[in-house]
C-alpha positions as CSV (number, residue, x, y, z in Angstrom):
1,X,18.8,-15.8,-2.9
2,X,18.2,-16.5,0.9
3,X,15.2,-14.7,2.2
4,X,15.3,-12.9,5.6
5,X,14.0,-15.4,8.2
6,X,11.4,-13.0,9.7
7,X,10.1,-12.1,6.3
8,X,10.1,-15.7,5.3
9,X,7.8,-16.6,8.2
10,X,5.5,-13.6,7.4
11,X,5.3,-14.7,3.7
12,X,4.4,-18.3,4.6
13,X,1.7,-17.2,7.0
14,X,0.0,-15.0,4.4
15,X,0.4,-17.6,1.7
16,X,-1.5,-20.1,3.8
17,X,-4.7,-18.0,3.3
18,X,-4.0,-16.0,0.1
19,X,-3.3,-18.7,-2.4
20,X,-1.6,-18.5,-5.8
21,X,-0.2,-15.0,-6.0
22,X,3.2,-14.9,-4.3
23,X,4.2,-11.8,-6.3
24,X,1.3,-9.8,-4.7
25,X,2.3,-11.0,-1.2
26,X,5.9,-10.0,-1.8
27,X,4.8,-6.6,-3.0
28,X,2.7,-5.8,0.0
29,X,5.4,-7.0,2.4
30,X,8.0,-4.7,0.7
31,X,5.5,-1.8,1.0
32,X,5.0,-2.5,4.7
33,X,8.8,-2.7,5.3
34,X,9.2,0.7,3.6
35,X,6.6,2.2,6.0
36,X,4.3,2.8,3.1
37,X,0.6,2.4,2.4
38,X,-0.8,0.3,-0.5
39,X,-3.9,0.6,-2.7
40,X,-5.2,-2.6,-4.0
41,X,-7.6,-2.2,-7.0
42,X,-9.5,-4.9,-8.7
43,X,-13.0,-6.3,-9.2
44,X,-14.9,-7.7,-6.1
45,X,-14.2,-11.3,-5.1
46,X,-10.5,-11.7,-6.0
47,X,-9.1,-11.7,-2.5
48,X,-8.3,-8.0,-1.7
49,X,-9.7,-8.2,1.8
50,X,-8.3,-11.6,2.5
51,X,-4.8,-10.5,1.6
52,X,-5.1,-7.4,3.8
53,X,-6.5,-9.3,6.8
54,X,-3.9,-12.1,6.6
55,X,-1.1,-9.6,6.7
56,X,-2.5,-7.8,9.7
57,X,-3.2,-11.0,11.6
58,X,0.4,-12.3,10.9
59,X,1.9,-9.3,12.8
60,X,1.4,-9.0,16.6
61,X,-0.2,-5.5,16.3
62,X,-3.7,-3.9,16.5
63,X,-5.9,-4.2,13.5
64,X,-9.1,-2.5,12.5
65,X,-11.3,-2.8,9.4
66,X,-13.3,0.1,8.1
67,X,-16.0,-0.5,5.5
68,X,-16.2,2.9,3.8
69,X,-19.6,4.0,2.7
70,X,-21.2,7.1,1.1
71,X,-22.7,8.2,4.4
72,X,-19.5,7.9,6.4
73,X,-18.2,11.1,8.1
74,X,-14.6,11.9,9.0
75,X,-15.5,11.6,12.8
76,X,-16.5,7.9,12.1
77,X,-13.0,7.2,11.1
78,X,-10.9,9.5,13.4
79,X,-13.0,9.6,16.6
80,X,-15.1,12.1,18.4
81,X,-15.0,14.1,21.6
82,X,-18.1,13.6,23.8
83,X,-19.3,15.1,27.1
84,X,-19.3,12.8,30.1
85,X,-22.1,14.0,32.4
86,X,-20.9,12.0,35.3
87,X,-17.4,13.6,35.4
88,X,-18.3,16.9,33.8
89,X,-15.4,16.5,31.3
90,X,-15.0,16.0,27.6
91,X,-13.6,12.6,26.7
92,X,-12.1,11.7,23.3
93,X,-13.1,8.4,22.0
94,X,-10.7,7.1,19.4
95,X,-11.9,5.9,16.0
96,X,-10.6,2.9,14.0
97,X,-7.7,5.0,12.6
98,X,-5.9,4.4,15.9
99,X,-4.6,1.0,15.0
100,X,-1.3,-0.3,13.6
101,X,-3.0,-1.9,10.5
102,X,-6.1,-0.4,9.0
103,X,-8.0,-2.1,6.2
104,X,-9.9,0.6,4.4
105,X,-12.3,-1.3,2.3
106,X,-13.7,0.2,-0.8
107,X,-12.1,3.6,-0.3
108,X,-13.6,5.0,-3.5
109,X,-17.2,4.5,-2.3
110,X,-16.9,7.1,0.5
111,X,-17.0,10.9,0.0
112,X,-14.0,13.0,-0.8
113,X,-14.2,14.6,2.6
114,X,-13.7,11.3,4.4
115,X,-11.1,10.2,1.9
116,X,-9.2,13.3,2.7
117,X,-9.3,12.7,6.4
118,X,-7.9,9.2,5.9
119,X,-5.2,10.3,3.5
120,X,-4.1,13.1,5.7
121,X,-3.6,10.6,8.6
122,X,-1.6,8.4,6.2
123,X,0.7,11.3,5.2
124,X,1.3,12.8,8.6
125,X,1.0,9.8,10.9
126,X,-1.1,11.9,13.2
127,X,-4.6,13.4,13.3
128,X,-5.9,16.7,14.7
129,X,-9.3,16.7,16.4
130,X,-10.8,19.7,18.2
131,X,-7.4,21.4,18.1
132,X,-5.5,18.5,19.7
133,X,-3.0,16.5,17.8
134,X,-2.9,12.7,18.3
135,X,0.0,10.7,17.1
136,X,-0.5,7.3,15.4
137,X,1.9,4.8,16.9
138,X,4.2,2.8,14.6
139,X,4.0,0.6,12.8
140,X,1.2,2.3,11.0
141,X,0.0,1.0,7.6
142,X,-3.2,1.6,5.6
143,X,-4.2,-1.2,3.2
144,X,-6.9,0.3,1.1
145,X,-9.0,-1.5,-1.5
146,X,-11.1,0.0,-4.3
147,X,-13.3,-1.2,-7.1
148,X,-12.6,-0.1,-10.7
149,X,-13.8,3.4,-11.5
150,X,-16.5,2.2,-13.9
151,X,-18.4,0.7,-11.0
152,X,-21.5,2.5,-9.8
153,X,-21.3,4.7,-6.7
154,X,-17.5,5.4,-6.8
155,X,-15.6,8.6,-6.1
156,X,-12.3,8.5,-8.0
157,X,-9.2,9.5,-6.0
158,X,-7.5,12.6,-7.4
159,X,-3.8,12.5,-8.3
160,X,-2.6,14.3,-5.1
161,X,-4.3,11.7,-3.0
162,X,-3.2,8.7,-5.0
163,X,0.4,10.0,-4.5
164,X,0.0,9.2,-0.7
165,X,0.1,5.5,-1.5
166,X,3.6,4.1,-1.9
167,X,2.3,1.3,-4.2
168,X,-0.8,0.5,-6.2
169,X,-1.5,-3.2,-7.0
170,X,-3.9,-5.1,-9.1
171,X,-4.4,-8.8,-8.2
172,X,-6.1,-10.3,-11.2
173,X,-7.9,-13.7,-11.3
174,X,-6.2,-16.8,-9.9
175,X,-5.0,-19.6,-12.2
176,X,-7.3,-22.6,-12.6
177,X,-5.2,-24.8,-10.3
178,X,-5.1,-22.2,-7.6
179,X,-8.8,-21.5,-7.9
180,X,-9.4,-25.3,-7.5
181,X,-7.3,-25.2,-4.3
182,X,-9.3,-22.3,-3.0
183,X,-12.5,-24.2,-3.6
184,X,-11.3,-27.3,-1.9
185,X,-9.8,-25.6,1.2
186,X,-11.9,-22.3,1.5
187,X,-9.0,-20.7,3.4
188,X,-11.0,-17.5,4.2
189,X,-13.3,-19.5,6.5
190,X,-11.0,-22.4,7.6
191,X,-7.6,-20.9,8.0
192,X,-7.9,-17.1,8.5
193,X,-9.3,-17.2,12.0
194,X,-6.5,-19.5,13.1
195,X,-3.6,-17.4,11.9
196,X,-1.2,-16.6,14.8
197,X,1.3,-13.7,14.7
198,X,4.7,-14.8,13.4
199,X,6.6,-11.5,14.1
200,X,6.0,-8.9,16.8
201,X,5.4,-5.2,16.2
202,X,8.8,-4.3,17.6
203,X,10.5,-6.7,15.2
204,X,8.6,-5.1,12.3
205,X,9.7,-1.6,13.4
206,X,13.3,-2.8,13.6
207,X,13.1,-4.2,10.1
208,X,11.6,-0.9,8.9
209,X,14.4,1.1,10.6
210,X,17.0,-0.8,8.4
211,X,15.7,1.3,5.5
212,X,17.5,4.3,6.9
213,X,20.8,2.5,7.0
214,X,21.0,1.5,3.3
215,X,23.2,3.5,1.0
216,X,22.2,3.4,-2.7
217,X,25.1,3.6,-5.2
218,X,25.4,6.8,-7.2
219,X,24.9,4.8,-10.4
220,X,21.5,3.6,-9.2
221,X,20.5,7.1,-8.0
222,X,21.4,8.5,-11.4
223,X,19.2,5.8,-13.0
224,X,16.2,6.7,-10.8
225,X,16.8,10.5,-11.5
226,X,17.1,9.8,-15.3
227,X,14.0,7.7,-15.3
228,X,12.0,10.5,-13.4
229,X,13.3,13.1,-15.9
230,X,12.2,10.9,-18.8
231,X,8.6,10.7,-17.5
232,X,8.5,14.5,-17.2
233,X,9.7,15.0,-20.8
234,X,7.5,12.4,-22.4
235,X,4.9,13.9,-24.7
236,X,2.5,11.0,-23.9
237,X,2.2,12.2,-20.3
238,X,0.4,15.2,-18.9
239,X,2.0,14.6,-15.5
240,X,5.4,13.0,-14.9
241,X,7.0,11.5,-11.8
242,X,7.4,14.0,-8.9
243,X,10.4,14.1,-6.5
244,X,8.2,12.3,-4.0
245,X,7.7,9.6,-6.6
246,X,11.5,9.3,-6.9
247,X,11.8,9.0,-3.1
248,X,9.2,6.3,-3.1
249,X,11.0,4.4,-5.8
250,X,14.2,4.6,-3.8
251,X,12.4,3.4,-0.7
252,X,10.9,0.4,-2.6
253,X,14.4,-0.5,-3.9
254,X,15.9,-0.4,-0.4
255,X,13.2,-2.7,0.9
256,X,13.5,-5.2,-1.9
257,X,17.1,-5.7,-1.1
258,X,16.2,-6.2,2.6
259,X,13.6,-8.7,1.5
260,X,16.4,-10.7,-0.3
261,X,18.8,-10.3,2.6
262,X,21.2,-8.1,0.7
263,X,23.0,-4.9,2.0
264,X,23.1,-3.3,-1.4
265,X,20.7,-2.2,-4.2
266,X,20.9,-3.6,-7.7
267,X,19.2,-2.4,-11.0
268,X,16.6,-5.2,-10.7
269,X,15.3,-3.6,-7.5
270,X,14.5,-0.5,-9.5
271,X,12.9,-2.4,-12.4
272,X,10.8,-4.5,-10.1
273,X,9.3,-1.5,-8.4
274,X,8.6,0.8,-11.3
275,X,5.1,-0.2,-12.1
276,X,3.8,-0.6,-8.6
277,X,5.4,2.6,-7.4
278,X,5.0,4.9,-10.4
279,X,2.0,3.9,-12.5
280,X,-0.5,5.8,-10.3
281,X,1.8,8.9,-10.0
282,X,1.8,9.7,-13.7
283,X,-1.1,10.9,-15.9
284,X,-1.3,10.0,-19.6
285,X,-2.9,12.3,-22.1
286,X,-6.2,11.6,-23.8
287,X,-6.9,8.3,-22.0
288,X,-10.4,6.8,-21.8
289,X,-11.8,6.9,-18.2
290,X,-10.8,3.8,-16.3
291,X,-7.9,2.9,-18.5
292,X,-5.3,5.2,-17.0
293,X,-3.5,2.5,-15.1
294,X,-3.0,0.2,-18.1
295,X,-1.9,3.2,-20.3
296,X,0.5,4.3,-17.6
297,X,2.1,0.8,-17.4
298,X,2.6,0.7,-21.2
299,X,4.3,4.1,-21.2
300,X,6.5,3.3,-18.2
301,X,7.6,0.1,-19.9
302,X,8.6,1.9,-23.1
303,X,10.5,4.6,-21.1
304,X,12.4,1.9,-19.2
305,X,13.4,0.2,-22.4
306,X,14.7,3.5,-23.8
307,X,17.1,4.0,-20.8
308,X,20.5,2.4,-20.3
309,X,20.5,0.3,-17.2
310,X,23.5,0.7,-14.8
311,X,25.7,-2.3,-14.6
């Protein structure tokens, strides 16, 4: 299948730094095209930050990186109003949230109060400070990373905050041949700083707008609705897929067909997005702490296998 030329350039630019996991690159690009935010969860050192930084540098947009820490306050993220003695006026100084791409590193190391400020901005695409609303200009995407929950000093994100992320992704360790290539080239230090934008912000916004034009066939819609209903009726789950989750699944399908330069959605688009879009939106019963994601994926797989796919 022929790849959209703009997306092909973006994919090649990211792959020059983030080596050996094309599936993860495709997933993040699809999330970006769907105007969504993504949560990348894995152990330290597997390339979460490199993946996020290479995406932001490949698009001609503003980029900010926020290292979230336990002592960080919402004002450190959103900005603060200060008094200018020379002019006698209050001046608002914008925080790092006022960028097109935000890398929120280790989101589960900061306090729930700061997490909430970030996630509210993600949901509304605007922030309210001292009674004044400030709009976050498109494109706007948060790429958040987090360590596994069993690490010391983490604050797990509750279900209603996880739901703000369109997709959740785990990278895993690279294959030996890819790790050898990483050791030989050290792309994070030799290539990342030299990445030039391959698409403009306006071009990205135009690609995102194509989501609104796609019409999903009724058979595909019925399949998504049936899948959502099955998660709500499954005794293994304490919380099934919400209507917002169904909308997110539909958005992911629409962007996958754009990725492959199609003007229609096929059943494979749904299947390809189910784990990334839905695994963090459902809650299994009686699951050991830290094993929720793995249990959710197993349950989702069995539900998919029980449903008849549309032709």
